[in-house]
C-alpha positions in Angstrom: -69.8 -0.8 198.0 -73.3 -0.8 199.5 -75.6 2.1 200.3 -75.4 1.6 204.0 -71.6 2.0 203.9 -72.0 5.3 201.8 -74.5 6.7 204.3 -72.3 5.9 207.3 -69.3 7.6 205.6 -71.4 10.6 204.7 -72.5 10.9 208.3 -68.8 10.9 209.5 -67.7 13.4 206.9 -70.6 15.7 207.7 -69.7 15.5 211.4 -66.2 16.4 210.5 -67.2 19.5 208.7 -69.2 20.6 211.6 -66.7 19.9 214.4 -63.4 20.2 212.7 -60.4 18.2 213.6 -61.6 17.1 217.0 -62.9 13.8 215.8 -60.5 13.3 212.9 -58.5 10.4 214.3 -61.6 8.7 215.6 -63.4 9.1 212.3 -60.3 7.9 210.2 -60.6 4.7 212.3 -64.4 4.5 211.8 -64.0 5.0 208.1 -61.4 2.3 207.7 -63.6 -0.1 209.7 -66.7 0.7 207.5 -64.8 0.5 204.2 -62.7 -2.5 204.7 -65.4 -4.7 206.4 
């Protein structure tokens, strides 16, 4: 796994902690895309 992917995941997780479940589904999809590409 490269650093760029880790940073993207970290940003998504931080946003999740800030805003709660509002973005959860959207973020799950984003994480999947980031991790499996």
